[in-house]
KEKE-3310 file (N, C-alpha, C; in steps of 0.2 Angstrom, whole numbers, plus 5000, padded with zeros to 4 digits):
npx = (5522:5510:5503:5490:5493:5484:5482:5493:5494:5485:5491:5503:5498:5493:5505:5513:5506:5511:5524:5524:5521:5508:5497:5484:5478:5484:5478:5465:5466:5471:5459:5450:5456:5457:5445:5435:5446:5457:5463:5469:5479:5486:5491:5499:5509:5515:5520:5529:5539:5537:5530:5529:5520:5515:5512:5500:5494:5494:5504:5510:5522:5533:5545:5563:5564:5551:5551:5560:5552:5542:5549:5552:5539:5535:5542:5538:5524:5512:5507:5493:5488:5487)
npy = (5457:5446:5439:5433:5422:5424:5438:5445:5451:5461:5469:5472:5480:5491:5496:5499:5510:5519:5519:5527:5539:5541:5543:5544:5535:5523:5521:5519:5508:5499:5498:5493:5481:5475:5478:5481:5479:5487:5497:5491:5484:5494:5500:5489:5489:5501:5499:5488:5495:5498:5508:5525:5537:5554:5564:5571:5564:5567:5564:5550:5539:5528:5518:5514:5500:5497:5499:5489:5478:5480:5477:5463:5457:5460:5451:5439:5438:5432:5438:5436:5437:5450)
npz = (5585:5581:5567:5557:5543:5532:5533:5530:5517:5517:5527:5520:5510:5516:5523:5512:5507:5517:5514:5503:5509:5512:5524:5526:5517:5522:5535:5530:5523:5533:5540:5531:5529:5542:5549:5563:5571:5567:5574:5585:5578:5572:5584:5588:5578:5581:5594:5590:5583:5570:5564:5567:5577:5579:5594:5592:5583:5570:5561:5553:5551:5542:5549:5549:5552:5548:5534:5531:5534:5525:5513:5515:5516:5503:5496:5502:5501:5491:5475:5472:5485:5488)
capx = (5515:5508:5498:5488:5495:5480:5481:5499:5493:5481:5496:5507:5495:5493:5511:5515:5504:5515:5530:5524:5519:5500:5495:5476:5477:5487:5473:5459:5468:5470:5452:5447:5459:5456:5439:5435:5453:5462:5467:5474:5484:5490:5495:5504:5514:5519:5524:5535:5543:5536:5528:5529:5514:5517:5507:5494:5491:5494:5509:5512:5528:5536:5552:5567:5561:5545:5554:5563:5546:5538:5553:5551:5532:5534:5545:5535:5517:5510:5503:5486:5485:5487)
capy = (5456:5440:5440:5427:5422:5427:5445:5448:5455:5467:5473:5475:5485:5497:5498:5502:5517:5524:5519:5533:5545:5542:5541:5543:5528:5518:5520:5517:5501:5495:5498:5488:5474:5472:5479:5484:5478:5491:5501:5486:5482:5500:5500:5484:5492:5507:5495:5485:5500:5497:5514:5530:5542:5560:5565:5574:5559:5571:5562:5543:5538:5521:5518:5509:5493:5496:5498:5482:5473:5480:5473:5456:5455:5460:5445:5433:5438:5431:5443:5435:5439:5458)
capz = (5584:5577:5562:5553:5536:5527:5534:5528:5511:5520:5530:5515:5506:5521:5524:5506:5507:5521:5510:5499:5513:5512:5530:5526:5514:5526:5539:5526:5521:5539:5542:5526:5530:5548:5552:5570:5575:5564:5579:5588:5573:5572:5590:5588:5574:5585:5599:5588:5580:5563:5562:5572:5576:5584:5599:5590:5578:5563:5556:5554:5547:5542:5552:5545:5553:5544:5527:5530:5534:5518:5508:5517:5514:5496:5494:5504:5500:5484:5472:5473:5492:5489)
cpx = (5514:5503:5496:5491:5491:5479:5488:5498:5489:5486:5501:5504:5495:5500:5514:5512:5508:5522:5530:5521:5512:5497:5487:5475:5479:5481:5467:5460:5468:5463:5449:5450:5458:5450:5440:5442:5458:5466:5471:5480:5489:5494:5500:5510:5518:5523:5530:5540:5543:5534:5529:5523:5516:5511:5500:5490:5490:5499:5510:5517:5530:5543:5556:5566:5555:5546:5556:5557:5542:5542:5552:5544:5531:5537:5541:5527:5515:5506:5495:5483:5485:5481)
cpy = (5450:5441:5434:5428:5425:5435:5449:5453:5461:5472:5476:5481:5492:5500:5501:5509:5522:5524:5525:5539:5546:5539:5540:5536:5523:5516:5517:5509:5496:5493:5492:5481:5471:5474:5483:5483:5482:5495:5497:5485:5488:5501:5495:5486:5497:5503:5491:5489:5500:5504:5519:5535:5548:5560:5567:5569:5562:5568:5555:5542:5530:5522:5514:5502:5492:5495:5491:5477:5474:5476:5465:5454:5455:5454:5439:5432:5437:5436:5442:5436:5446:5461)
cpz = (5579:5573:5558:5546:5531:5527:5531:5521:5513:5523:5525:5512:5510:5522:5518:5505:5511:5518:5506:5502:5513:5518:5530:5523:5518:5531:5536:5525:5527:5541:5537:5527:5536:5552:5558:5573:5572:5569:5583:5584:5573:5578:5591:5584:5577:5590:5596:5584:5573:5560:5568:5571:5581:5589:5597:5585:5571:5558:5558:5549:5548:5545:5547:5546:5549:5537:5526:5530:5528:5513:5509:5515:5507:5493:5496:5503:5493:5481:5472:5480:5493:5486)
residu = (MET:LYS:LEU:ALA:ILE:ASN:LYS:ARG:GLY:SER:LEU:LEU:ILE:ALA:LEU:GLU:ALA:LEU:PHE:TYR:ASP:ASP:SER:ARG:ARG:PHE:GLU:ASP:ARG:LEU:TRP:LEU:GLY:PHE:GLY:ASP:HIS:TRP:LEU:LEU:VAL:ARG:SER:GLY:LEU:VAL:ARG:ASP:GLY:VAL:ILE:SER:ILE:ASN:LYS:ASN:GLU:THR:SER:ILE:ARG:LEU:THR:SER:ARG:GLY:ARG:ARG:LEU:VAL:GLU:LYS:LEU:GLN:ARG:ASP:VAL:PRO:ASP:THR:ALA:ARG)
# end
């Protein structure tokens, strides 16, 4: 999934919520960061193997690939962009 540089901080904030098992906050932060496109972003994260969602959409988890992405974004995204 391609993401504009200025949206990486928004993605990092959302993924960090999942890092701490807070799926509700994850979705809230996606919505705040991406507006009406948040579901498209979430679908892209599933497609790319960054997150997994069960069939009932009651559980959203960060995958090992997602954890690596969080670590990369934490290094690459300036604190001022978060």
